[in-house]
N, C-alpha and C positions, 0 to 999 in steps of 0.2 A: 454820659452827660445828656440829659434830656433837653429837647428844644423848648425854650420858653413859649408859653401861649401868648400870641400877639395881644397887646393891650386893647386894640380896637375890637377884637372878637369878644373879649371878656366884658367890655362895655356893652356890646350888643346883647350878650347873654343876660346881663343885669337889667337892661332896658326891657327885654322880653318878659322877664319875671315881674317887673314892676307893672307891666300891662296885663298881668294875669295869664300870660301864655306859658304853658308847660313846655320847656324846650325838649323834653324827653318823655313824651306820652307813651302809653303802654301798647297800643295797637292801632291799626288802620285796616279794617277788613274790606274785602270785596274788590280790591284793586285788580285790574286786568293787565297781563303782560303787555308792555308797549308794542312789542312786535306782533301781538295778536290783533289789536284793533286797527292797525294800519291797513289790513286787508279789507276792512269793512267800510273804508272811506269811499264815498261816491260823490262825484262832482255835483255841487249844488245842494248837498244834503248835510244836515247837522246831526251827528250820531252821539247820543249821551254816552259818556265814558267816566270811569274812575281809574286813575293811574297813580302810581307811586314810584319814586326813584330819587336819584342824587342829582343835584343841580351842577351842571358842568359848564354853563355859560350864562351870563346875565347881560342883557342889552337894554338899558333904560332909555325911555323917551318921554320924560316929563310925567304926564298922567297915564302913561302906558309903558309896558315893558315886555320884552321877550326873554324867555328862559329856555335853555336846553335841559330836558329831563331825561335821565338815562337809567335803565335797569338792565338786567342780564340779557333780556331779549332784544334790546334796541334802544334807540334814542328818538325823541320827538320834541318839536318846538311847542312851547306853552305861551299863550298870550294873556297877560294880566292887564286889566283896564280898571282904573280907579273908579269910574262910574259904575262898573259892574260889581266890583268887590266891596265897595264902600270905603269910607275914610279909615275906619279902625283897622280893617284887614289890610288895606294898602299900606298903612304905617308899619304893620308887621312885615310886609314884603320888603320894605326899605331896611329892615334889620337882617335880611337873609344874606348869606355868603355862598361863594362857590364851595361845594362839598356838602352843604346841608341836604338832608333828606326831607322831602315834602310829599304830601298826598294831595291830589288835585281832583276836584269834581267839575265837570264841564261838558262841552260838546266838541267833537273832533270833526274837522272839515279841512278842505284845502284853501289856502289863501289865493289871492289873485295871481300870485307868481307860481302857484301849484305846490306850495310847501305844505305837507300835512301838519296841522296845528291844532292843539287843544285850546279852545277858548274857555278860560277858567271862569267858573261862577263862584267858586270858593276854593280855599286850600287850607291845609293843616301842616304846621311844622312838625316833623316826625323825629328829627335828631339834629341838634345844632353842632356843626363841625367847628371845633376850637382851633384846629391846626389847618393851615392852607394846604391845598393839593399841589402836586408837582405841575410844572408847566405843561399845558395840555397838548401843545403841538409836537413836542418831541419826547415827552415822558422822562423817565429816569435814565440817565446815561451811565452812572456809576453802578457796575454790576454788583458790587458789595452791598450797596443800598437796595438794589432791586431784590436781592436774595434775602437780606435781613428784614426788609419791610415789604414783603410780597404783597401785602394789602394795597400799598401804594402803586406797586408795579401793575397790579390788576386794574386799578382805577385809571392809571395814566396811559395805558396802552390798549388798543383795540385787538392786537394780535395775541398778547399773553393769555387772556381768558380763553381764546380759541384752542390753545394748546391743552389746557386742562379740561375743557369740555370734550375735546377729542380723546384725551386720556380716559375720561369716564366712559365714553362711548365704546372705546376699544375693550375695556374690561367687561362692559355689558355684552358685547359681541362674543367675547371668549366664554363667558358664562353660558350664554345661549347655545353656543356651539357644543360645549361639553355636556350641558344638560340634555341637549337633543340626542346625544350619543349614549344616554343612560348613566352618565356619571352623576354622583352626588357630591355636593360641596360640604366640606367638614372643617372643623377648627381643631388644631392641635396645640400643645403647650408652647409658649414662648420661652419659658424658663426650663432649662434642661439640667439634669445632674451630670450628664456627660455630653460634651460638645462633639456631635458626630454627624455623619451624612455628607460631609464635604471636607476639603482640605483648606482650612482657614484659621486664623488666630481669633479666638472668641473674646467677647467682653465678659468680664467676671463681675458678679454681684453677690450679695449675701442676704440670706433669709434669717432674720433675727429669731423668730419663734422656734424654728427648727435648728438654728445655729449651724447652718451649712452653706457652703459656697455653691452658687449656681451659675450657669452660663446662659447668656442670651443666645437663642438658637442661631446657628450658622446655616441651617438647611431645614427643610420640612420632611425630608425623606423617610427617616426611620420610623417615625410615628405613623405616617401614612401607610407604610408597608405592613406595620402591625395590624392595621385595619383590614388589609387583604387576608391576613391570617385569620382574622375574625369573621370572614365571610362577606365583607363589603367589597364586592368584586371590582367596582369602578369608583374611584374617589379622586377628588382634587381639592386643593386649597390655594387661595390667592392670599398671600400674607407677607408681612414684613420679616426680613431676616437681617442679622447684624454681624458684621465682620470687622474686626479691629485692624483695619488695613489702611493703606494710603488713599488719598483723594485725588482724582484726576478727572479727565473729561468723561470717562465711562465708569467711574467707581465712586460710590458714596457709602459711608460706613453702615447706613441702614438703607435697604432697598427692598423692592417688591418682587417676589417670585411667584410664578405659577408652577406648582408641581402636580402631576397627574399620574395615577397608577392604574393599570388595567390587567386583570387576571386573564390567563389563557391566551396571551399574545406574547410578542417579543419586541425587540428594538425595531424590527421592520414595520410592525403595527404602529409603533410610535412615530416612525418616519412618515407613514401615510397620514397619520393624524396631524402631525406638525406641518407637513407640506400643504395639506388641504386647508388648515386654519390660516396659514400665512397667505396663501393664494386668495382665499376668500376675503381677508382683510384688505389686501391690495385692490381687489376688484371693487369692494364696497366704497373705498375712499378715492380710487383713481381710475375706475372704469374698466372696461373689458380688456384694455391693453395690459393691465396689471404692471404698468411701468411707473415706478415710484421715484419722484424727484428727490435728490438728496445732495444739497450743495450744487456743484457743477456736474454731478453724476446723475444718471438715470438707471435705476436698478430694475432688472427684469424679474418679476415674481411669477412668470409663467411656468406652471409645472409641466413636466417633471424637472426638479432641480438637479443639477449635476451631482454625481457621486464620485468622490475621489478618496483613495486610501491614504492613510497617514504616511505609510512608508513611501509610496510613489511621490507624494508631495515633498517629502524630505529629500528624496533623491533629486527631484527636479529643481528645487529652489536652494537647497543647501549643499548639493553635490556630495551627499554622504548617505551610506546605507545605515538603516536603523541598527543593524547588528554589528556594525564595524566599530568596535569599542575604541580603538586607537583613533580612527578617523573622526569619531564624534568628539573626542577630547581635543583633537587638533582644530577642528572647526570652531569649537567653543573658545579656544584660545585666540583664534584669528578674529572672532567676533567680540573678544574681550568680555565674555560671560564669566561671572564669578561662579565657579563650580564647587567651592568649598562646602563640604558636607553633603553634596548631592551624589546619588548613585547614577549609574549609566543612563537609565531611562529618564530620570529627572533632568539630566543634562541635555539629552536629546529633545525633551519637551521644551526646554528653554530655547534651544536652537529653533524648534518649530515655531514658537511664539515670535521669535525675532525675524526669521527668514521666510516663513510660509504665510503666517496670518496676514501680513500687509498686502499679500497678492490676492486675497480672496475677496473679490468685489461683489459679484452677483450671488444670490443665495446658492450655497454649496454645502452638501453634506460630506463631512470628513468621517471616514469609517476606519475600522481595524486598528484601533489604538493598542499599544502594548498593554497587556494585562497588569503589568507592574505599576501603572499609574491609574488603575481602575479598580480599587479595592471592593467595590460593591457590584461589579458587573460579572455576568456569566461569561465563561470562555467560549471561544468558537469551537464547535465540535471537531473540526478538522485540524485545528492548531491551538493547543492549550496556552500558547504564549500571546494570543490575540484575544482582545475583549470584543464581545458583541455590543458595540457602542457606536453612537454617532454624535458629532457636534455639528450644529448648523452655524455657518459663518455668513454674515452679510456686511458689506461695507467695512471689511477688515475686523469686524467684531464678532465674538461668540454670542449668539442669540439663544441657542438651545443646546441641551445636553441630554442624552437619553441612553438607556441600557436595556438589554435583557437582564432582568434582575437576578442576582445571585440568590438562589434559594437552598443551597446546600449548607446546612449549619456548621458542619465540620470544616469545610473549606472557608466559610466566612470567618469562623473563629481564628483559624490559622492566619488569615490575612489581617484581621484586627491585631493579632499579637505581633506581626511583623511591623505594622504601623506604629504601635506603641513602642516597640524596641528601637525604632529609628530615632526617637528622642526629639523629633522636630517640634518646634513651637506651634505648628499648624496641624498637628494630629492629636487625637485624644491621649490622655495620660493613662488611661485604663481601658480594658476591653469592656464593651457594652454587653455584659453577660445577659441582661434581660432581653435584649434584641436577639441574641443567639438562641436563648430558650424559646422565644417566640417562633423562630425558624424551626426549632426542633418539633414544634406542634404542626408544622406543615404550611409553607408558603407556596401557593400554586404557581405554575409558570406565569410570568408577568413581565410586562414592559412598563417602564417609567420614564417620565420626561420632566425636565425643568426648563422653564422659559423666563428670561429676564424681562419683566414688564416694562421697566424704565427704558431699557435699550430698544425694545420694540416700539414704544411710544416715540422715542427719539427718531426712529426711522420714519414713522408714519406722520410726523409733524415737521420733518426737515429741521430738527434741532441737533446741535452738534456738541452739546455739553449736557451731561446728565442733570445738572442743576437747573437747566431750563425746563425740565419735565417733572421735577420734584418740587412741590409747593414750598416746603421749608427745609432746604438742604442744610446739613451740618456745617457751621462756620466757626472759626475761632472767635471766642468772646472778646468784645472790645466795648469801651465805654460809650463812644459816639462815632457817628459816621460823617459829621460835618453838616453844614447847612444844605437844605434841599431847595433847588431853584423853583420859584413859583412865579405865576403870571397874574398880573392885575393887582398885586399888593406890594407895598414897600417893606 
């Protein structure tokens, strides 16, 4: 159910049109960011400016008025005086509302109280807002409305835009870091004929012209490694992936991944890359200490990050050895873990998630996972039951996952066939033969890494729900969210 347009605003819209004012003109060129001209203000000087933004406050004083004008770069006070604007334009001012966009020409200076102010000589209505804005002092409190109507969340809060500006900057930094190491950014298909590269339940769609079912990608991996076969030795992609799974504080069905693959290295090369990238980001945003505030915690991103083996952590926190099959079952029962349909190593991994991950606070590399849960990783030379893999955990969450990439096509096909035979809903229903054939043409030794961009941004913005860092998270559809509290209107 949509919110009715207030009658007063419709009346003002009609009055503007009767005066010959276009409430939705096509452009307003030459406006300078508000945050930019503030630095040019000199006491006692009047500097010509042209600005544009949204009205966030109106304070009328008879034949004069003050407005607050806000754009992405900042906010400034604007002074309207009837004698300067003239009767006709001042009448247009009286038809303005909070939320309207206007463009202003005038001169900027400081008032006697030291407030930077644009003394308007003229203004142009750029867009008439027909719906009132949320109350400015405390913004939107209902998180459902905040996420459904993110545009209002951005308008009503000074902090929310900062999160998404930080997100954009983080992605720029990641690109610059990888580009500086000789990686090239590529784009790979979103629609896959076989859902591979991860263990997850995919979304299914249908292509009418080809009359075939397709899967929204659950990972970027397999197409990127095909490019290494083709001779593009360092590649990365930052893209959306889709997994038909639950929603919680760290999971959204569509999310953003960075995956990078480098020929002639292994998982230790990816560990150095990952550690350097994370330490650099912490230094950029939090200074030389690299101490990142997160809730009541302070996370230490100073390299080198601790390295702990999967088996040692399982012994330490679950009091069971990885290879103790009966002991693993017993601990699972004690922890009330549903083991139906799970093999030994899958059960052990469930225990690891429950008992170990909540203990991993500061950046920690977990290594030496059982190869049974790593179908795309090369095995350790000295122990074929162990994968050359690491996961990076920070604040109890997995932030990165990396392998020495399996490049033996015969071994890879055997592992794919075991996956398919398991019958799980979260593995492919058929072997990706094309990928195996690609390996048969030769994949060089390589390391690969995946990093969850959303979770990384959560850490770097002190956000504790993934929906705080995703502009438009997936929500259950509903007809209406109820009234929005506004200020200055009945």
